[in-house]
One Martini backbone bead per residue (centre of mass of N, CA, C, O) as a GRO file, in nm:
protein
  458
    1MET     BB    1   0.161   2.889   0.803
    2ASN     BB    2   0.088   2.582   0.735
    3GLU     BB    3  -0.050   2.295   0.854
    4THR     BB    4   0.175   2.097   0.777
    5ILE     BB    5   0.414   2.247   0.901
    6LYS     BB    6   0.306   2.256   1.186
    7LEU     BB    7   0.302   1.953   1.224
    8ALA     BB    8   0.601   1.895   1.183
    9LEU     BB    9   0.705   2.075   1.413
   10ALA     BB   10   0.544   1.947   1.642
   11ALA     BB   11   0.653   1.664   1.612
   12GLY     BB   12   0.950   1.735   1.657
   13THR     BB   13   0.925   1.859   1.936
   14LEU     BB   14   0.820   1.608   2.078
   15CYS     BB   15   1.063   1.432   2.013
   16TRP     BB   16   1.304   1.612   2.124
   17LEU     BB   17   1.178   1.633   2.427
   18SER     BB   18   1.218   1.332   2.438
   19THR     BB   19   1.418   1.097   2.602
   20ALA     BB   20   1.294   0.837   2.435
   21CYS     BB   21   1.395   0.979   2.172
   22THR     BB   22   1.523   0.862   1.862
   23THR     BB   23   1.682   0.899   1.597
   24PRO     BB   24   1.696   0.717   1.316
   25ALA     BB   25   1.996   0.765   1.249
   26ALA     BB   26   2.109   0.691   1.529
   27ALA     BB   27   2.011   0.401   1.539
   28ALA     BB   28   2.177   0.300   1.294
   29GLU     BB   29   2.463   0.396   1.393
   30GLN     BB   30   2.436   0.199   1.657
   31GLY     BB   31   2.341  -0.086   1.520
   32ASN     BB   32   2.008  -0.053   1.549
   33GLN     BB   33   1.835  -0.210   1.349
   34PRO     BB   34   1.535  -0.211   1.227
   35ASN     BB   35   1.260  -0.350   1.183
   36ILE     BB   36   1.049  -0.447   0.897
   37VAL     BB   37   0.693  -0.380   0.846
   38LEU     BB   38   0.479  -0.465   0.560
   39ILE     BB   39   0.140  -0.381   0.525
   40VAL     BB   40  -0.116  -0.505   0.296
   41ALA     BB   41  -0.416  -0.404   0.164
   42ASP     BB   42  -0.701  -0.525  -0.024
   43ASP     BB   43  -0.944  -0.323  -0.139
   44LEU     BB   44  -0.934  -0.084   0.076
   45GLY     BB   45  -1.118   0.160   0.162
   46TYR     BB   46  -1.093   0.478   0.283
   47GLY     BB   47  -1.372   0.462   0.462
   48GLU     BB   48  -1.276   0.218   0.663
   49ILE     BB   49  -1.021   0.409   0.751
   50VAL     BB   50  -1.014   0.638   1.016
   51CYS     BB   51  -0.878   0.926   1.129
   52GLY     BB   52  -1.011   0.950   1.450
   53GLY     BB   53  -1.266   0.794   1.384
   54LYS     BB   54  -1.540   0.624   1.325
   55GLN     BB   55  -1.585   0.292   1.257
   56PRO     BB   56  -1.766   0.091   1.061
   57ILE     BB   57  -1.538  -0.127   1.127
   58PRO     BB   58  -1.374  -0.279   1.357
   59THR     BB   59  -0.997  -0.197   1.400
   60PRO     BB   60  -0.794  -0.214   1.659
   61HIS     BB   61  -0.514  -0.305   1.545
   62ILE     BB   62  -0.475  -0.109   1.318
   63HIS     BB   63  -0.525   0.148   1.508
   64SER     BB   64  -0.274   0.105   1.689
   65ILE     BB   65  -0.074   0.226   1.490
   66ALA     BB   66  -0.180   0.517   1.510
   67ARG     BB   67  -0.151   0.550   1.819
   68ALA     BB   68   0.172   0.480   1.799
   69GLY     BB   69   0.160   0.700   1.556
   70LEU     BB   70   0.059   0.749   1.220
   71CYS     BB   71  -0.190   0.930   1.023
   72PHE     BB   72  -0.295   0.947   0.680
   73THR     BB   73  -0.502   1.149   0.467
   74ASP     BB   74  -0.281   1.188   0.197
   75ALA     BB   75  -0.265   0.893   0.066
   76TYR     BB   76  -0.096   0.714  -0.197
   77VAL     BB   77  -0.101   0.551  -0.501
   78SER     BB   78   0.033   0.468  -0.836
   79CYS     BB   79  -0.239   0.292  -0.858
   80PRO     BB   80  -0.582   0.154  -0.905
   81VAL     BB   81  -0.418  -0.124  -0.898
   82CYS     BB   82  -0.241  -0.388  -0.782
   83SER     BB   83   0.032  -0.459  -0.934
   84PRO     BB   84   0.147  -0.174  -0.989
   85THR     BB   85   0.158  -0.087  -0.697
   86ARG     BB   86   0.366  -0.304  -0.612
   87ALA     BB   87   0.590  -0.216  -0.803
   88GLY     BB   88   0.624   0.064  -0.672
   89LEU     BB   89   0.656  -0.012  -0.373
   90ILE     BB   90   0.917  -0.218  -0.413
   91THR     BB   91   1.097   0.028  -0.574
   92GLY     BB   92   1.020   0.352  -0.557
   93ARG     BB   93   0.883   0.355  -0.848
   94TYR     BB   94   0.743   0.441  -1.117
   95GLN     BB   95   0.610   0.184  -1.306
   96GLN     BB   96   0.605   0.338  -1.586
   97ARG     BB   97   0.919   0.337  -1.629
   98PHE     BB   98   0.888  -0.011  -1.669
   99GLY     BB   99   0.587  -0.103  -1.788
  100HIS     BB  100   0.397  -0.150  -1.512
  101GLU     BB  101   0.065  -0.062  -1.575
  102PHE     BB  102  -0.061  -0.351  -1.540
  103ASN     BB  103  -0.199  -0.624  -1.492
  104THR     BB  104  -0.109  -0.967  -1.527
  105GLY     BB  105  -0.308  -1.174  -1.484
  106PRO     BB  106  -0.334  -1.482  -1.555
  107ALA     BB  107  -0.124  -1.746  -1.577
  108ALA     BB  108  -0.191  -1.836  -1.875
  109ARG     BB  109  -0.108  -1.538  -1.986
  110ALA     BB  110   0.167  -1.435  -1.872
  111GLY     BB  111   0.423  -1.593  -1.851
  112GLU     BB  112   0.760  -1.471  -1.917
  113LYS     BB  113   0.693  -1.139  -1.949
  114VAL     BB  114   0.502  -1.109  -1.694
  115GLY     BB  115   0.658  -0.873  -1.480
  116LEU     BB  116   0.894  -0.773  -1.282
  117PRO     BB  117   1.160  -0.639  -1.378
  118LEU     BB  118   1.487  -0.752  -1.334
  119GLU     BB  119   1.629  -0.456  -1.318
  120GLU     BB  120   1.480  -0.423  -1.061
  121VAL     BB  121   1.495  -0.293  -0.731
  122THR     BB  122   1.423  -0.404  -0.423
  123LEU     BB  123   1.368  -0.383  -0.093
  124ALA     BB  124   1.486  -0.661  -0.034
  125ASP     BB  125   1.756  -0.622  -0.171
  126ARG     BB  126   1.850  -0.383   0.009
  127LEU     BB  127   1.818  -0.520   0.294
  128LYS     BB  128   1.996  -0.765   0.246
  129LYS     BB  129   2.261  -0.592   0.213
  130LEU     BB  130   2.207  -0.492   0.530
  131GLY     BB  131   2.140  -0.785   0.687
  132TYR     BB  132   1.860  -0.900   0.620
  133ALA     BB  133   1.589  -1.073   0.679
  134THR     BB  134   1.358  -1.216   0.430
  135GLY     BB  135   0.989  -1.191   0.397
  136ALA     BB  136   0.703  -1.338   0.228
  137VAL     BB  137   0.339  -1.290   0.298
  138GLY     BB  138   0.120  -1.374   0.031
  139LYS     BB  139   0.059  -1.154  -0.217
  140TRP     BB  140   0.226  -1.095  -0.509
  141HIS     BB  141   0.167  -0.997  -0.826
  142LEU     BB  142   0.478  -1.011  -1.007
  143GLY     BB  143   0.467  -1.300  -1.120
  144TYR     BB  144   0.499  -1.651  -1.227
  145ALA     BB  145   0.765  -1.690  -1.306
  146ALA     BB  146   1.059  -1.795  -1.176
  147LYS     BB  147   1.209  -1.511  -1.216
  148PHE     BB  148   0.965  -1.368  -1.024
  149HIS     BB  149   1.019  -1.483  -0.771
  150PRO     BB  150   1.085  -1.391  -0.454
  151HIS     BB  151   1.369  -1.535  -0.448
  152GLU     BB  152   1.459  -1.336  -0.702
  153ARG     BB  153   1.369  -1.053  -0.511
  154GLY     BB  154   1.512  -1.090  -0.199
  155PHE     BB  155   1.373  -1.347  -0.075
  156ASP     BB  156   1.410  -1.607   0.152
  157GLU     BB  157   1.095  -1.615   0.205
  158PHE     BB  158   0.779  -1.804   0.123
  159PHE     BB  159   0.418  -1.737   0.167
  160GLY     BB  160   0.169  -1.814  -0.084
  161PHE     BB  161   0.079  -1.633  -0.382
  162LEU     BB  162   0.121  -1.522  -0.727
  163GLY     BB  163  -0.139  -1.391  -0.768
  164GLY     BB  164  -0.443  -1.179  -0.741
  165ALA     BB  165  -0.612  -1.435  -0.631
  166HIS     BB  166  -0.801  -1.621  -0.366
  167SER     BB  167  -0.911  -1.853  -0.188
  168TYR     BB  168  -0.993  -1.880   0.164
  169LEU     BB  169  -1.112  -2.199   0.185
  170ASP     BB  170  -0.946  -2.313  -0.083
  171SER     BB  171  -0.622  -2.403  -0.160
  172GLU     BB  172  -0.721  -2.591  -0.435
  173ALA     BB  173  -0.892  -2.416  -0.645
  174ASP     BB  174  -0.606  -2.333  -0.806
  175PRO     BB  175  -0.365  -2.506  -0.972
  176LYS     BB  176  -0.218  -2.238  -1.105
  177ASN     BB  177  -0.262  -2.097  -0.790
  178PRO     BB  178  -0.108  -2.188  -0.538
  179ILE     BB  179  -0.012  -2.258  -0.241
  180ARG     BB  180   0.312  -2.158  -0.108
  181ARG     BB  181   0.626  -2.299  -0.010
  182SER     BB  182   0.804  -2.132  -0.173
  183THR     BB  183   0.767  -2.354  -0.455
  184ASP     BB  184   0.561  -2.532  -0.296
  185PRO     BB  185   0.281  -2.687  -0.287
  186VAL     BB  186   0.006  -2.643  -0.049
  187LYS     BB  187  -0.198  -2.741   0.213
  188GLU     BB  188  -0.452  -2.524   0.361
  189PRO     BB  189  -0.678  -2.538   0.629
  190GLU     BB  190  -0.693  -2.249   0.678
  191TYR     BB  191  -0.783  -1.954   0.682
  192LEU     BB  192  -0.595  -1.749   0.501
  193THR     BB  193  -0.564  -1.504   0.691
  194ASP     BB  194  -0.475  -1.670   0.934
  195ALA     BB  195  -0.226  -1.798   0.799
  196LEU     BB  196  -0.070  -1.535   0.749
  197GLY     BB  197  -0.046  -1.453   1.044
  198ARG     BB  198   0.103  -1.704   1.138
  199GLU     BB  199   0.351  -1.686   0.945
  200ALA     BB  200   0.446  -1.407   1.035
  201ALA     BB  201   0.497  -1.479   1.335
  202GLU     BB  202   0.704  -1.706   1.272
  203PHE     BB  203   0.912  -1.526   1.138
  204ILE     BB  204   0.971  -1.354   1.383
  205GLU     BB  205   1.065  -1.584   1.566
  206ARG     BB  206   1.307  -1.680   1.384
  207HIS     BB  207   1.425  -1.348   1.364
  208LYS     BB  208   1.462  -1.196   1.652
  209ALA     BB  209   1.803  -1.185   1.646
  210GLU     BB  210   1.748  -1.016   1.378
  211PRO     BB  211   1.719  -0.836   1.117
  212PHE     BB  212   1.394  -0.769   0.960
  213PHE     BB  213   1.182  -0.837   0.665
  214LEU     BB  214   0.826  -0.795   0.646
  215TYR     BB  215   0.606  -0.901   0.390
  216LEU     BB  216   0.234  -0.831   0.414
  217PRO     BB  217   0.019  -0.923   0.160
  218PHE     BB  218  -0.290  -0.922   0.159
  219ASN     BB  219  -0.603  -1.032   0.011
  220ALA     BB  220  -0.740  -0.866   0.199
  221THR     BB  221  -1.060  -0.770   0.059
  222HIS     BB  222  -1.055  -0.939  -0.174
  223GLY     BB  223  -1.177  -1.128  -0.385
  224PRO     BB  224  -1.359  -1.344  -0.262
  225LEU     BB  225  -1.646  -1.367  -0.069
  226GLU     BB  226  -1.503  -1.500   0.235
  227ALA     BB  227  -1.624  -1.660   0.544
  228PRO     BB  228  -1.631  -1.773   0.850
  229PRO     BB  229  -1.838  -1.806   1.119
  230LYS     BB  230  -1.652  -1.666   1.339
  231TYR     BB  231  -1.690  -1.386   1.179
  232LEU     BB  232  -1.990  -1.359   1.096
  233LYS     BB  233  -2.116  -1.353   1.393
  234ARG     BB  234  -2.023  -1.054   1.457
  235PHE     BB  235  -2.242  -0.958   1.199
  236ALA     BB  236  -2.559  -1.029   1.235
  237ASP     BB  237  -2.675  -0.721   1.206
  238ILE     BB  238  -2.607  -0.749   0.905
  239GLU     BB  239  -2.812  -0.789   0.636
  240ASN     BB  240  -2.610  -0.767   0.422
  241LYS     BB  241  -2.428  -1.018   0.297
  242LYS     BB  242  -2.191  -0.876   0.165
  243ARG     BB  243  -2.122  -0.686   0.403
  244ARG     BB  244  -2.085  -0.908   0.616
  245THR     BB  245  -1.847  -1.047   0.476
  246PHE     BB  246  -1.659  -0.809   0.464
  247ALA     BB  247  -1.644  -0.761   0.768
  248ALA     BB  248  -1.521  -1.038   0.831
  249MET     BB  249  -1.262  -1.000   0.661
  250LEU     BB  250  -1.159  -0.750   0.812
  251ALA     BB  251  -1.149  -0.879   1.093
  252ALA     BB  252  -0.942  -1.094   1.018
  253MET     BB  253  -0.717  -0.900   0.944
  254ASP     BB  254  -0.702  -0.761   1.217
  255ASP     BB  255  -0.624  -1.013   1.373
  256ALA     BB  256  -0.361  -1.064   1.213
  257VAL     BB  257  -0.228  -0.803   1.295
  258GLY     BB  258  -0.235  -0.874   1.596
  259THR     BB  259  -0.047  -1.118   1.574
  260VAL     BB  260   0.200  -0.953   1.486
  261LEU     BB  261   0.211  -0.748   1.722
  262ASP     BB  262   0.234  -0.966   1.943
  263ALA     BB  263   0.507  -1.079   1.847
  264LEU     BB  264   0.663  -0.822   1.906
  265LYS     BB  265   0.597  -0.800   2.209
  266LYS     BB  266   0.689  -1.079   2.307
  267ASN     BB  267   0.997  -1.000   2.182
  268GLN     BB  268   1.068  -0.699   2.232
  269LEU     BB  269   1.024  -0.526   1.925
  270GLU     BB  270   0.850  -0.267   1.903
  271GLU     BB  271   1.084  -0.033   1.933
  272ASN     BB  272   1.245  -0.202   1.678
  273THR     BB  273   0.986  -0.133   1.480
  274LEU     BB  274   0.883  -0.066   1.153
  275VAL     BB  275   0.546   0.014   1.071
  276PHE     BB  276   0.337  -0.062   0.792
  277PHE     BB  277   0.011   0.060   0.663
  278ILE     BB  278  -0.152  -0.027   0.345
  279GLY     BB  279  -0.315   0.033   0.063
  280ASP     BB  280  -0.351  -0.048  -0.295
  281ASN     BB  281  -0.651   0.067  -0.328
  282GLY     BB  282  -0.946   0.113  -0.399
  283GLY     BB  283  -1.271   0.036  -0.374
  284PRO     BB  284  -1.503  -0.208  -0.508
  285THR     BB  285  -1.800  -0.147  -0.405
  286ARG     BB  286  -2.001  -0.330  -0.576
  287GLN     BB  287  -1.854  -0.599  -0.510
  288ILE     BB  288  -1.762  -0.557  -0.165
  289THR     BB  289  -1.839  -0.260  -0.019
  290SER     BB  290  -1.593  -0.092  -0.026
  291ARG     BB  291  -1.532   0.220   0.108
  292ASN     BB  292  -1.463   0.581  -0.009
  293ASP     BB  293  -1.551   0.770   0.185
  294PRO     BB  294  -1.580   1.092   0.039
  295LEU     BB  295  -1.502   0.976  -0.227
  296ARG     BB  296  -1.445   0.959  -0.565
  297GLY     BB  297  -1.470   0.653  -0.672
  298PHE     BB  298  -1.265   0.369  -0.780
  299LYS     BB  299  -1.135   0.113  -0.868
  300GLY     BB  300  -0.967   0.200  -1.175
  301GLN     BB  301  -0.942   0.508  -1.084
  302VAL     BB  302  -0.831   0.866  -1.068
  303TRP     BB  303  -0.987   0.914  -0.857
  304GLU     BB  304  -0.962   0.928  -0.524
  305GLY     BB  305  -1.107   0.641  -0.480
  306GLY     BB  306  -0.854   0.487  -0.637
  307ILE     BB  307  -0.573   0.633  -0.480
  308ARG     BB  308  -0.673   0.677  -0.196
  309VAL     BB  309  -0.536   0.567   0.124
  310PRO     BB  310  -0.460   0.390   0.378
  311PHE     BB  311  -0.216   0.519   0.633
  312MET     BB  312   0.038   0.378   0.850
  313MET     BB  313   0.279   0.444   1.127
  314GLN     BB  314   0.540   0.288   1.339
  315TRP     BB  315   0.801   0.403   1.600
  316PRO     BB  316   0.879   0.371   1.895
  317GLY     BB  317   1.086   0.649   1.998
  318HIS     BB  318   1.103   0.792   1.684
  319LEU     BB  319   0.798   0.851   1.660
  320PRO     BB  320   0.524   0.998   1.684
  321ALA     BB  321   0.215   0.987   1.862
  322GLY     BB  322  -0.111   1.039   1.755
  323LYS     BB  323  -0.083   1.148   1.456
  324VAL     BB  324  -0.190   1.371   1.197
  325VAL     BB  325  -0.134   1.364   0.843
  326HIS     BB  326  -0.167   1.603   0.552
  327THR     BB  327   0.050   1.519   0.376
  328PRO     BB  328   0.143   1.435   0.072
  329VAL     BB  329   0.170   1.090  -0.012
  330ILE     BB  330   0.344   0.780  -0.115
  331ALA     BB  331   0.424   0.451  -0.153
  332LEU     BB  332   0.716   0.516  -0.262
  333ASP     BB  333   0.825   0.612   0.030
  334ILE     BB  334   0.888   0.345   0.178
  335LEU     BB  335   1.163   0.264   0.076
  336PRO     BB  336   1.343   0.511   0.164
  337THR     BB  337   1.253   0.497   0.460
  338ALA     BB  338   1.354   0.211   0.527
  339VAL     BB  339   1.649   0.242   0.438
  340ALA     BB  340   1.717   0.474   0.630
  341ALA     BB  341   1.649   0.323   0.895
  342ALA     BB  342   1.879   0.097   0.816
  343GLY     BB  343   2.136   0.283   0.701
  344GLY     BB  344   2.083   0.354   0.410
  345SER     BB  345   2.091   0.405   0.044
  346VAL     BB  346   1.951   0.538  -0.283
  347SER     BB  347   2.193   0.617  -0.413
  348GLY     BB  348   2.221   0.553  -0.709
  349GLY     BB  349   2.124   0.461  -0.991
  350LYS     BB  350   1.814   0.461  -1.016
  351PRO     BB  351   1.565   0.662  -0.981
  352ILE     BB  352   1.389   0.778  -0.699
  353ASP     BB  353   1.058   0.886  -0.621
  354GLY     BB  354   1.079   0.855  -0.346
  355VAL     BB  355   1.063   0.964   0.003
  356ASP     BB  356   1.203   1.039   0.292
  357LEU     BB  357   0.997   1.086   0.582
  358LEU     BB  358   1.144   1.119   0.854
  359PRO     BB  359   1.226   1.430   0.860
  360TYR     BB  360   0.921   1.520   0.848
  361LEU     BB  361   0.821   1.362   1.113
  362THR     BB  362   1.056   1.499   1.312
  363GLY     BB  363   1.134   1.812   1.192
  364GLU     BB  364   1.393   1.852   1.011
  365LYS     BB  365   1.167   1.895   0.802
  366THR     BB  366   0.982   2.100   0.581
  367GLY     BB  367   0.707   2.066   0.404
  368GLN     BB  368   0.712   1.907   0.095
  369PRO     BB  369   0.817   1.611  -0.041
  370HIS     BB  370   0.636   1.699  -0.296
  371ASP     BB  371   0.565   1.874  -0.578
  372ALA     BB  372   0.442   1.606  -0.717
  373LEU     BB  373   0.180   1.390  -0.835
  374TYR     BB  374   0.138   1.079  -1.032
  375TRP     BB  375  -0.072   0.944  -1.311
  376ARG     BB  376  -0.094   0.629  -1.511
  377PHE     BB  377  -0.387   0.458  -1.680
  378GLY     BB  378  -0.378   0.463  -1.967
  379PRO     BB  379  -0.612   0.708  -2.046
  380GLN     BB  380  -0.551   0.775  -1.761
  381TRP     BB  381  -0.489   1.081  -1.563
  382ALA     BB  382  -0.274   1.256  -1.310
  383ILE     BB  383  -0.232   1.558  -1.098
  384ARG     BB  384  -0.067   1.668  -0.795
  385ARG     BB  385  -0.044   2.020  -0.683
  386GLY     BB  386  -0.098   2.057  -0.396
  387ASP     BB  387  -0.447   2.117  -0.410
  388TYR     BB  388  -0.427   2.049  -0.708
  389LYS     BB  389  -0.626   1.862  -0.957
  390LEU     BB  390  -0.554   1.691  -1.256
  391LEU     BB  391  -0.778   1.517  -1.495
  392GLN     BB  392  -0.815   1.209  -1.692
  393THR     BB  393  -1.067   1.037  -1.792
  394ARG     BB  394  -1.288   0.848  -1.981
  395GLU     BB  395  -1.378   1.119  -2.020
  396PRO     BB  396  -1.406   1.402  -2.171
  397GLY     BB  397  -1.190   1.612  -2.053
  398LEU     BB  398  -1.068   1.825  -1.830
  399LYS     BB  399  -1.008   1.826  -1.469
  400LEU     BB  400  -1.055   2.054  -1.182
  401TYR     BB  401  -0.932   2.052  -0.836
  402ASN     BB  402  -0.982   2.156  -0.492
  403LEU     BB  403  -0.901   1.962  -0.219
  404ALA     BB  404  -0.930   2.150   0.028
  405GLY     BB  405  -1.269   2.189  -0.048
  406ASP     BB  406  -1.284   1.908  -0.259
  407ILE     BB  407  -1.257   1.585  -0.197
  408SER     BB  408  -1.511   1.487  -0.396
  409GLU     BB  409  -1.505   1.607  -0.679
  410GLN     BB  410  -1.753   1.838  -0.778
  411GLN     BB  411  -1.583   2.109  -0.864
  412ASP     BB  412  -1.517   2.223  -1.168
  413LEU     BB  413  -1.229   2.453  -1.257
  414ALA     BB  414  -1.131   2.465  -1.556
  415GLY     BB  415  -1.290   2.718  -1.666
  416GLU     BB  416  -1.170   2.927  -1.440
  417HIS     BB  417  -0.849   2.785  -1.468
  418PRO     BB  418  -0.653   2.773  -1.734
  419ASP     BB  419  -0.372   2.826  -1.608
  420ILE     BB  420  -0.361   2.576  -1.424
  421VAL     BB  421  -0.406   2.367  -1.638
  422ALA     BB  422  -0.153   2.433  -1.808
  423LYS     BB  423   0.059   2.388  -1.587
  424LEU     BB  424  -0.013   2.093  -1.513
  425LYS     BB  425   0.014   1.979  -1.799
  426LYS     BB  426   0.315   2.040  -1.826
  427HIS     BB  427   0.409   1.863  -1.593
  428TYR     BB  428   0.293   1.599  -1.697
  429ASP     BB  429   0.435   1.585  -1.972
  430ALA     BB  430   0.722   1.573  -1.858
  431TRP     BB  431   0.679   1.306  -1.713
  432ASN     BB  432   0.567   1.130  -1.951
  433GLU     BB  433   0.835   1.138  -2.122
  434GLN     BB  434   0.987   0.923  -1.915
  435LEU     BB  435   0.817   0.691  -2.013
  436GLU     BB  436   0.713   0.376  -2.068
  437ASP     BB  437   0.577   0.152  -2.236
  438PRO     BB  438   0.381  -0.092  -2.214
  439ARG     BB  439   0.456  -0.441  -2.189
  440TRP     BB  440   0.143  -0.474  -2.146
  441GLN     BB  441  -0.184  -0.552  -2.150
  442PRO     BB  442  -0.476  -0.560  -2.031
  443PRO     BB  443  -0.693  -0.757  -1.910
  444VAL     BB  444  -0.971  -0.915  -2.006
  445ARG     BB  445  -1.299  -0.825  -1.891
  446ARG     BB  446  -1.589  -0.931  -1.802
  447ARG     BB  447  -1.892  -0.789  -1.831
  448THR     BB  448  -2.109  -0.687  -1.571
  449ARG     BB  449  -2.352  -0.565  -1.383
  450ALA     BB  450  -2.161  -0.497  -1.135
  451ASN     BB  451  -1.913  -0.352  -1.337
  452ARG     BB  452  -2.013  -0.157  -1.570
  453ARG     BB  453  -1.949   0.135  -1.402
  454GLN     BB  454  -1.658   0.001  -1.353
  455ALA     BB  455  -1.306  -0.022  -1.351
  456VAL     BB  456  -1.201  -0.363  -1.293
  457GLU     BB  457  -0.942  -0.561  -1.200
  458PRO     BB  458  -0.808  -0.875  -1.095
   0.00000   0.00000   0.00000
């Protein structure tokens, strides 16, 4: 019996032996629909949030989610850059199926065609049909046109910005990408991360008497590197200015997560709320110092450092606490997991690539949720099946790694195992045949000394 199956069975045993533990299905059947809170960190490297280890930068509130629930060591996103990851996350489908393969680019370029296709059904759409109040607070990055606005994609309320990045200190820095409440531009005097935490807590307060879905995609720790003195002074001992500012930005996001968790506790909603925390892609280390250790690669690449991310979830009384999960999972799993917790179903309609993780986490099911995980990002692609990963980078030639003993992807086994290469390539090709061509091409980014050696989109 492998380690992952042992963990699943042990987690289930702990849950079923506890009198305080209710199965997720039973909770929904009893009409006690849980609130859903989905928190997304931006450009946060895998090495910054460690399951059970010492943190490079203290994040006590984020890590309280892992202590109250589960921390995943092998969690992935479906793209190594921001907008496509969000498209996959919010639909539960590989975004390449509907042509959302690249970032949307700036507002002036995006126009009416660039955004999450209207025929796709979002997590907010699904939960709204199940009776949830829905709110989005933060970075949207799924289209600028009115038809792509959060209000048109299942969200009752919106506070944030529509683009891929924003100043943290000046809410009016970009007139084409303002901070908005609903559709109206607003002036926000607070540091943006603080403001997002405030707005999220106020959403919880407004909807505490009904089931709600709060989508909280922070723009932290994405550039620009900006932080106010109250956070910078916490890290006066860090000499590198860029790293000190990054640390301050991460601390601010952790405080904002704490604001949200405190709002749940204040309103006695903690045990009836399923909380997810996940990164959107690997860190662009040279730009903002966000570390991906011990992984190879960065944001914009299909090496592990571009696609493996921090992921935690909690649901006290329904999921085991303080457990580390080594099973490979992907951000696409969040939609079917949340819908199942709410008592809904994703059957019918377009196929969902994500898998409901709840039965694996409670021990009802054992084994792997996915036979394989896939990535395609322009000329780069990868497949992970079991412990083996085959990938095509921007460099010529296929590369094969056994991640069980080589998480840093240092020992290329392609020459030793041509049979495994052929088998994985066949699986990838079959998946790739199902995909749509990109609906738009990636934005052209000016190459600078800082980013010359890694592909990173805005």
